[in-house]
C-alpha positions in Angstrom: -8.4 -2.5 14.9 -8.9 -3.7 11.4 -5.9 -4.5 9.2 -4.7 -2.9 6.0 -6.6 -3.1 2.8 -4.6 -3.1 -0.4 -6.4 -2.2 -3.6 -4.7 -3.6 -6.6 -4.1 -6.7 -8.6 -1.9 -9.7 -8.0 1.5 -9.7 -9.7 1.3 -6.1 -10.7 2.5 -2.9 -9.0 0.8 -4.2 -5.8 3.3 -7.1 -5.6 6.1 -5.1 -3.7 3.5 -3.8 -1.3 2.1 -7.3 -0.7 5.6 -8.5 0.1 6.3 -5.6 2.4 3.1 -6.2 4.4 3.9 -9.9 4.6 7.5 -9.3 5.7 6.3 -6.8 8.3 3.8 -9.4 9.6 0.9 -7.1 9.2 -2.7 -8.3 8.7 -3.9 -7.2 5.3 -6.5 -8.0 2.7 -6.0 -7.7 -1.1 -9.1 -6.1 -2.7 -8.8 -6.9 -6.4 -9.3 -3.9 -8.7 -8.6 -4.6 -12.4 -6.9 -2.1 -14.6 -7.6 -4.4 -17.6 -11.3 -3.6 -17.2 -10.8 0.0 -16.0 -12.4 -0.9 -12.7 -10.1 1.7 -11.1 -11.9 4.4 -13.2 -15.4 3.6 -11.9 -17.4 5.9 -9.7 -17.4 3.1 -7.1 -13.6 3.1 -6.9 -13.4 6.9 -7.0 -15.3 6.9 -3.6 -12.5 4.8 -2.2 -9.7 6.7 -4.0 -10.6 9.9 -5.8 -7.3 9.8 -7.7 -8.3 6.4 -9.1 -4.7 5.2 -8.8 -3.5 1.7 -8.1 -2.1 0.4 -5.9 -3.8 2.1 -3.0 -3.5 1.2 0.6 -6.2 1.9 3.3 -4.6 2.0 6.7 -6.3 0.7 9.8 -7.5 4.2 10.6 -9.0 4.5 7.0 -6.3 6.9 5.8 -5.6 6.1 2.2 -2.1 6.2 0.5 -2.0 6.0 -3.3 1.6 6.2 -4.4 3.7 3.0 -4.3 6.9 4.6 -2.9 4.8 6.4 -0.2 3.0 3.2 0.7 6.3 1.3 1.0 7.9 4.1 3.1 4.8 4.1 5.4 5.0 0.3 5.9 8.7 0.6 6.7 8.2 3.5 9.1 5.2 2.0 10.8 6.9 -1.4 11.4 10.5 -0.7 12.0 11.2 -4.1 13.6 10.8 -5.6 10.1 13.9 -3.8 8.9 12.4 -2.9 5.6 14.1 0.5 5.3 16.7 2.5 7.2 15.6 4.7 10.1 14.2 8.2 9.2 16.9 10.8 9.3 19.8 8.3 9.0 22.5 8.7 6.3 21.7 5.1 5.2 18.2 6.3 4.2 19.4 9.1 2.0 20.3 7.1 -1.1 
């Protein structure tokens, strides 16, 4: 099974996601997509993510998540042993 593919740019909104993937010990690849050159607005990127948002995370099954908080929640839920977020449904997760 292939790892995660993170579409974004180093030291931008992708940084927290890069850190979470690393902390979870998950194989991932950063695919550079520059906002400075509007690369995320190209037709080529729209085929990957029709919303053209960054960061975007392609899961190993090719599902794409395009919102930072949703990406971080997914990583935490998919890799609970990393202790990134409280368990779903717990009162610790509510805040």
